[in-house]
KOLLOMAR-162754 format. One record per residue (C-alpha): z, y, x. Coordinates in steps of 0.05 Angstrom, whole numbers, padded with zeros to 5 digits, always signed. Each point is the difference from the previous one (the first is absolute). Layout:
% KOLLOMAR-162754
ZYX;...
This chain:
% KOLLOMAR-162754
-00567-00846+00281;+00020+00027+00070;-00048-00048+00035;-00056+00018-00042;+00007+00075+00009;+00010-00005+00073;-00071-00007+00021;-00019+00053-00043;+00048+00044+00030;-00024-00016+00071;-00071+00014-00022;+00015+00066-00029;+00028+00025+00067;-00071-00001+00029;-00028+00042-00053;-00019+00055+00048;-00043-00050+00045;-00034-00025-00063;-00025+00072-00013;-00023+00000+00073;-00039-00063-00002;-00029+00021-00068;-00027+00062+00033;-00032-00033+00056;-00033-00055-00049;-00031+00059-00035;-00031+00028+00064;-00021-00069+00024;-00039-00012-00070;-00049+00056+00020;-00018-00042+00055;+00005-00069-00023;-00040-00030-00050;+00038-00026-00060;-00017-00063-00048;-00015+00017-00072;+00063-00036-00027;+00047+00042+00045;-00040+00060-00017;+00018-00015-00077;+00071-00009+00020;+00003+00066+00034;-00033+00039-00050;+00043-00024-00050;+00061+00024+00044;-00034+00066+00005;-00003+00010-00075;+00072-00027-00011;+00029+00046+00053;-00043+00059-00031;+00028-00015-00065;+00074-00005+00025;-00008+00064+00034;-00022+00038-00065;+00058-00033-00038;+00049+00021+00053;-00031+00075-00002;+00014+00001-00078;+00070-00023+00006;+00031+00047+00050;+00041+00061-00015;-00018+00040+00055;-00055-00005+00061;+00048-00012+00053;+00020-00071-00029;-00067-00016+00031;+00004+00033+00061;-00043-00055+00034;-00057+00011-00043;-00042+00044+00049;+00004-00056+00051;-00017-00055-00055;-00058+00038-00023;-00030-00002+00072;+00014-00077-00001;-00030-00014-00063;-00060+00045+00015;-00009-00043+00066;+00007-00064-00038;-00056+00021-00052;-00045+00022+00059;+00011-00068+00031;-00018-00040-00058;-00061+00043-00014;-00020-00012+00068;+00013-00080-00006;-00040+00000-00069;-00057+00043+00032;-00006-00054+00051;+00000-00057-00052;-00048+00036-00043;-00052+00012+00054;+00010-00069+00038;+00009-00046-00058;-00020+00038-00064;+00069-00026-00027;+00068+00033+00003;+00044-00043-00039;+00015-00006-00073;+00037+00062-00013;-00054+00043+00019;-00051-00039-00036;+00045-00003-00066;+00009+00079+00007;-00076+00010+00009;-00020-00047-00061;+00055+00027-00044;-00027+00077+00010;-00074-00012+00010;-00005-00048-00059;-00073-00014+00004;-00018+00073+00009;-00002+00024+00070;-00015+00068-00014;+00059+00015-00046;+00047-00040+00046;-00019+00044+00055;+00007+00062-00041;+00072-00025-00020;+00013-00013+00071;-00024+00075+00016;+00044+00029-00052;+00055-00034+00024;-00010+00028+00067;-00008+00070-00019;+00066-00004-00043;+00038-00029+00061;-00034+00049+00051;-00008+00065-00036;+00058+00003-00054;+00058-00040+00029;-00005+00003+00072;-00020+00075+00003;+00056+00017-00050;+00049-00041+00039;-00019+00035+00066;+00005+00063-00027;+00073-00008-00036;+00019-00028+00065;-00022+00055+00045;+00035+00053-00053;+00061-00039-00001;+00012-00002+00076;-00017+00072+00003;+00048+00017-00052;+00057-00045+00027;-00010+00026+00072;+00003+00075-00024;+00064-00014-00040;+00039-00037+00055;+00030+00066+00030;+00027+00024-00074;+00029-00068-00010;+00037-00003+00069;+00023+00071-00017;+00026-00024-00065;+00036-00057+00028;+00031+00044+00055;+00025+00051-00055;+00036-00060-00042;+00027-00027+00065;+00030+00068+00018;+00025+00010-00070;+00035-00071+00000;-00037-00024-00054;-00025-00060+00042;+00026-00035+00061;-00029-00009+00067;-00021-00071-00018;-00035+00021-00061;-00035+00057+00036;-00024-00050+00050;-00028-00043-00058;-00033+00055-00032;-00034+00025+00066;-00020-00071+00014;-00033-00005-00070;-00039+00060+00010;-00022-00022+00066;-00022-00066-00030;-00033+00035-00057;-00041+00044+00051;-00018-00060+00044;-00024-00040-00062;-00046+00051-00031;-00030+00018+00068;-00014-00074+00011;-00029-00002-00072;-00048+00054+00013;-00024-00035+00059;-00002-00065-00028;-00041+00016-00059;-00056+00012+00045;+00004-00076+00005;-00027-00010-00073;-00050+00051+00010;-00024-00038+00063;+00005-00072-00036;-00044+00027-00061;-00056+00024+00046;+00005-00059+00040;-00006-00042-00065;-00066+00036-00017;-00033-00010+00067;+00023-00075+00001;-00032-00012-00068;-00061+00035+00020;-00007-00043+00068;+00016-00066-00051;-00056+00022-00043;-00052+00021+00041;+00016-00050+00055;+00004-00055-00044;-00067+00015-00030;-00036+00000+00067;+00035-00056+00028;-00011-00040-00065;-00075+00014-00007;-00013-00004+00079;+00049-00048+00028;+00013-00047-00056;-00070-00002-00033;+00026+00027-00070;-00046+00034-00040;+00021+00070-00025;+00022-00017-00062;+00042-00059+00029;+00026+00045+00052;+00016+00061-00055;+00036-00051-00043;+00046-00028+00059;+00019+00057+00040;+00009+00050-00062;+00051-00048-00030;+00035-00011+00071;-00004+00074+00012;+00028+00024-00066;+00055-00055+00001;+00017+00019+00075;+00005+00071-00021;+00043-00011-00061;+00046-00047+00040;+00013+00056+00049;-00003+00056-00045;+00050-00018-00053;+00056-00012+00050;-00018+00066+00032;+00002+00034-00075;+00073-00032-00011;+00025+00025+00067;-00033+00070-00009;+00032+00004-00065;+00065-00017+00025;-00006+00054+00050;-00017+00046-00055;+00061-00017-00039;+00046+00008+00062;-00026+00069+00023;+00002+00027-00070;+00070-00030-00020;+00059+00050+00001;+00069-00030+00010;+00026-00028-00066;+00056-00045-00026;-00048-00048-00029;-00065-00038+00018;-00066+00026-00025;-00004-00043-00064;+00063+00019-00022;-00008+00075+00013;-00072+00001-00034;+00035-00038-00057;+00053+00057-00008;-00042+00061+00017;-00058-00017-00044;+00036-00030-00061;+00054+00051+00000;-00029+00042-00051;-00011-00033-00071;-00027+00066-00032;-00056-00001+00050;-00010-00072-00016;-00010+00019-00069;-00044+00059+00011;-00046-00048+00038;-00002-00054-00055;-00021+00059-00051;-00052+00025+00047;-00032-00069+00011;+00003-00010-00081;-00043+00059-00005;-00048-00027+00053;+00002-00071-00040;-00026+00041-00064;-00053+00039+00029;-00069-00024-00020;-00038-00029+00057;+00063-00021+00041;+00022-00074-00001;+00056-00007-00049;+00035-00063+00020;+00018+00020+00080;+00025+00069-00022;+00042-00030-00058;+00029-00052+00041;+00020+00049+00053;+00028+00049-00053;+00043-00058-00030;+00022-00016+00063;+00019+00065+00031;+00036+00014-00070;+00043-00064+00002;+00025+00018+00069;+00013+00070-00020;+00040-00024-00066;+00034-00049+00045;+00023+00051+00048;+00023+00048-00056;+00042-00056-00027;+00028-00018+00073;+00015+00071+00012;+00039+00012-00065;+00038-00068+00011;+00018+00024+00069;+00025+00069-00024;+00041-00035-00053;+00031-00047+00044;+00010+00056+00054;+00038+00040-00057;+00042-00054-00018;+00019-00018+00071;+00018+00076+00010;+00041+00004-00062;+00036-00069+00020;+00009+00026+00069;+00035+00067-00028;+00046-00039-00044;+00024-00041+00057;+00010+00063+00040;+00043+00031-00055;+00041-00069+00000;+00004+00001+00071;+00059+00045+00037;-00027+00066+00019;-00015+00011+00072;+00026+00062+00025;-00022-00002+00072;-00056+00046-00010;+00048+00053-00023;+00035+00002+00065;-00060+00022+00042;+00005+00073+00017;-00058+00043+00018;+00007+00031+00069;-00031+00066-00028;-00009+00020-00069;-00027+00063-00033;+00014+00007-00077;-00034+00057-00040;+00009+00030-00066;-00060-00012-00049;-00031+00068+00011;-00019-00019+00074;-00029-00065-00017;-00071+00036+00005;+00017+00013+00074;-00002-00074+00018;-00051-00025-00049;-00065+00002+00029;-00038-00008-00066;+00028+00071-00016;-00019+00027+00067;+00066-00008+00039;-00003-00016+00072;+00073-00020+00015;-00014-00067+00019;-00049+00025+00050;+00048+00050+00025;+00056-00055+00010;-00048-00044+00037;-00012+00059+00045;+00079+00007+00009;+00006-00068+00022;-00058+00006+00052;+00031+00068+00022;+00074-00032+00005;-00031-00057+00040;-00030+00048+00049;+00059+00051+00006;+00059-00049-00005;-00030-00066+00021;+00027-00040-00060;-00034-00033-00059;+00017+00029-00060;+00016-00046-00058;-00044+00001-00064;+00026+00056-00042;+00014-00019-00069;-00020+00048-00055;+00030-00001-00067;-00001+00043-00063;+00074+00015-00027;+00003+00026-00071;+00077+00015+00012;-00022+00053+00047;-00019+00072-00020;-00074+00005-00008;-00013+00038+00066;+00052-00030+00042;-00008-00053+00056;+00050-00043+00044;-00007-00035+00066;+00042-00059+00014;+00013-00036+00059;+00026-00074-00013;+00012+00015-00070;+00042+00069+00011;-00019+00067-00013;-00012+00037+00063;-00042+00055-00028;-00021+00042-00064;-00049+00051-00019;-00038+00035-00055;-00073+00013-00007;-00047+00042-00045;-00066-00034-00008;-00058+00043+00003;+00042+00053+00035;+00011+00019+00075;+00058+00012+00042;+00004+00067+00034;+00046+00000+00062;+00021+00065+00038;-00012-00012+00074;+00027+00067+00021;-00068+00036-00007;+00000+00019-00077;-00023+00066-00012;+00006+00004-00077;+00031-00049-00048;-00043-00038-00048;+00025-00021-00073;+00027-00074-00004;+00061-00044-00016;+00052-00002+00054;+00015-00067+00029;+00018-00036+00066;-00048-00035+00043;+00028-00067-00001;-00017-00028+00069;+00035+00061+00036;+00035+00037-00051;-00037+00063+00007;-00004+00058-00051;-00066-00011-00037;-00041+00020-00064;-00038-00043-00050;-00065+00040-00014;-00060-00012-00046;-00072-00012+00024;-00017+00069-00019;+00053+00029+00057;-00019-00049+00056;-00052+00047+00036;+00047+00064-00011;+00059-00037+00030;-00037-00026+00058;-00024+00071+00015;+00071+00022-00005;+00021-00048+00057;+00031-00054-00044;-00012-00073+00024;-00031-00032-00060;+00000-00078-00009;-00019-00039-00063;+00049-00053-00036;-00019-00063+00034;+00006+00032+00070;+00071+00020-00020;+00017-00072-00019;-00037-00027+00063;+00037+00047+00046;+00069-00016-00032;-00015-00078+00003;-00024+00001+00069;+00063+00046+00025;+00044-00049-00036;-00036-00061+00039;+00012+00037+00064;+00076+00017-00010;+00012-00072-00028;-00045-00039+00048;+00053-00036+00037;+00022-00030-00069;-00067-00027-00008;-00001-00040+00061;+00032-00070-00011;-00002-00058+00044;-00059-00031-00035;-00043+00065+00016;+00028-00002+00072;-00027-00070+00004;-00066+00020-00026;-00008+00056+00052;+00021-00050+00057;-00052-00050-00028;-00052+00052+00003;+00009+00014+00072;+00012-00071+00019;-00073-00018+00020;-00007+00057+00050;+00070+00007+00024;+00030-00063-00005;+00038+00001+00069;+00049+00058-00021;+00011-00029-00072;+00015-00070+00025;+00044+00030+00053;+00039+00047-00048;+00007-00046-00068;+00036-00038-00003;+00023-00009+00069;+00035+00071+00008;+00002+00027-00066;-00004-00028-00074;-00049+00026-00052;+00059+00040-00031;+00019+00035+00062;-00073+00021+00013;+00003+00026-00068;+00063+00042+00006;-00030+00034+00061;-00066+00014-00040;+00040+00026-00053;+00041+00048+00043;-00064+00027+00026;-00030+00014-00069;+00070+00029-00024;-00015+00057+00049;-00071+00005-00016;-00027-00033+00061;-00069-00037-00013;+00006-00076+00022;-00080-00004+00006;+00008-00008+00074;+00038-00066-00010;-00026-00037+00060;+00041+00057+00045;+00055-00010-00044;+00003-00070+00006;-00010+00001+00077;+00060+00049-00002;+00047-00046-00041;-00022-00057+00050;+00021+00042+00055;+00062+00024-00027;+00027-00061-00042;+00022-00046+00064;+00046+00064+00019;+00032+00017-00069;-00002-00031-00068;+00029+00068-00027;-00054+00023-00053;+00013+00076+00012;-00004-00008+00075;-00068-00039-00012;-00022+00054-00050;+00006+00057+00050;-00029-00040+00053;-00065-00004-00040;+00002+00066-00018;-00001+00014+00081;-00062-00040-00001;-00033+00036-00053;+00018+00067+00033;-00070+00021-00001;-00013-00016-00066;+00065+00036-00023;-00019+00063+00039;-00067+00000-00032;+00025-00006-00066;+00044+00067+00007;-00035+00039+00051;-00047+00055-00004;-00058-00015+00051;+00048-00017+00061;+00057+00046-00019;+00064-00028-00032;+00045+00050-00034;+00070-00023-00007;+00072+00015-00017;+00057-00019+00046;+00070-00014-00016;+00062+00028+00033;+00030-00036+00051;+00068-00004-00037;-00031-00028-00064;-00033-00054+00045;+00070-00017+00026;+00032+00001-00071;-00057-00045-00023;-00002-00048+00064;+00079-00007-00010;-00010-00021-00074;-00042-00053+00011;+00032-00068-00015;-00018-00071+00011;+00011-00047-00059;-00021-00069-00019;-00057+00035-00044;-00023+00043+00055;+00017+00067+00024;+00029+00056-00051;+00013+00072+00010;+00076+00023-00020;+00008+00080+00003;+00045+00041-00032;-00028+00029-00065;+00014+00066+00016;-00034-00006+00067;-00056-00035-00032;-00007+00059-00054;-00001+00048+00058;-00056-00033+00032;-00040+00000-00063;+00008+00073-00014;-00019+00010+00073;-00063-00041-00009;-00021+00032-00060;+00008+00069+00029;-00044-00018+00059;-00053-00034-00041;-00004+00057-00048;-00003+00052+00060;-00057-00036+00038;-00042-00023-00065;-00036-00057+00027;-00046-00042-00037;+00021-00061+00036;+00066+00010+00031;+00020-00046+00060;+00066+00000+00033;+00009-00029+00072;+00061-00031+00015;+00026-00052+00058;-00020-00068-00013;+00074-00029-00015;+00006+00042-00061;-00071+00007-00028;+00010-00057-00049;+00069+00024-00020;-00022+00070-00013;-00061-00025-00038;+00049-00042-00043;+00046+00058-00016;-00059+00047-00016;-00049-00042-00036;+00034+00007-00068;-00001+00074-00004;-00055+00016+00047;-00050-00052-00011;-00059+00030+00029;+00033+00018+00072;-00024-00041+00057;+00051-00017+00053;-00026-00024+00065;+00028-00013+00067;-00016+00025+00069;-00026-00071+00019;-00049+00006-00059;-00045+00059+00034;-00067-00023+00027;-00013+00035+00070;-00060+00040-00025;+00038+00032-00054;+00030+00069+00016;+00068+00015-00038;+00015+00067-00029;+00073+00011-00022;+00001+00055-00058;+00069-00008-00025;+00073-00034+00011;+00047-00025-00049;+00063+00035+00031;+00071-00025-00004;+00040+00048-00048;+00046+00049+00027;+00045+00010-00056;+00040-00047-00047;
């Protein structure tokens, strides 16, 4: 077996050379004369190749499976033209062009040359006007639409890649697929012109054979008019058929390819599925055909037979669908029984949603779009807003109705734990006093859930009056959206896990691979980068400028692995961003700390295995809080900032973050050069015990 297949294997290695030789022979045939028996062989090969191409086009699932078709179309057109030239030479020189042309001519002419010629002309019209024109137009439109859709497809691939839905290898494969589709349809747009030109050339060659043959037969061979007409009409029709039938097959294959959309099956299977998918339609067709059968004047037998055929197909499909449905129901029941017998899988119960919103049943209309609720759209905007302001991708927010909650209540959970709660009054508005109220309006007292401000629930009829009186009025969905946004901001560090950090790094890797490859994992692990980013988010520092953060970590990580030191180093690199976050134009109003307080805090910093901790006498700590509260109350800053030395910045933040969460603690090293600092108060050392 090995010895037998070895020569075939050696011959298959030179298939590219065979193609080159075949193309050269086709060109040579236009010049060198062929004997009739050789012309018969080549005409049979031409018909066989055309039939093969047609069958292949019907069995592909998508056009790119025959990406070589435009080039193949050119070669087949060239072969047909060469054979037409060779047959024309034999017809005009010898009045004989082989047995195939003669047989085709006799079969179609059948003794009546006028009918035979008319049939041939009809075949040419079908080929040129119907199939060729249609294929050319479809190819042109497909090429235009494919090229127009390329930018959108490229953007979709980039979006999937940035979101982590596909890998870089898959993205490259999809881009290559899109490029191949564009090249294919562009080539098909041009290759369809070959068919049009071939049809025109076929008509011209037939006229030359007929007119030239008559003239040569009567004046060159001594035929009378009837004999010349009989001879050359037969040869002309036969030659035209032998060339037009393969052309018709190839043009049909072209039309099939350019009109095919990508599917999972070949053309025959798809037609069978889609045309025979509705038994009711087949039965209705059967009934209509039966009506035609009994109409006086119309033939009864054809319509009756067709009506019976469609009726049998519809009845068979109905029985097949009923059997399939009963089998599916039995399989489903059997599967459910097997699942009951199997041990219950509790793995799905262990999954915890990162963010969850539970609502009472009265608040369901706020999230139901069919009832006019727009909460889902608001949540989408919240996720976009958090991405722009904080630089993180907020996980999907799950919304569930909880019948155990009071009807107007809602709960916000982070990792399954409640972190916020509130109540809403649907069809009411929340009126908040921002300090400009001139006259109170009637309403139900409450607390604004996001910031704890005193507010009133008012009805629609009092809304306009409340706005005139100086209240800030918002609707119920806005109250919930604001509370959800503030909750995400205050717990953003809890939402940033290692996987989320990896996703952020992957989104930057294509453009900033140098800094990422240097930092991770050579200098820091993903977990260490995550801790630094969490420290920044805990202090409401956005991490959107991730490239600057990573470059700062790459600079500082070789010096120290202390995460507190790395966090402060990154904050100093983000000095301009921090100042713009708290400053009004170029002016930053700050509080300062008495030197004695700084000394006490610095002396209380202790280094442990878990990092730096601050140990201060509780009585001194209480005095610090009292002094800080008095200073904040006296200055009434909207965004209070206290400026301290770098060595105690993080320690003071950790001491005060529980009792003064809105207090920003900055160090002198975090002040950008262009920012002017104005001290408006000092947290003084108490003079009395």
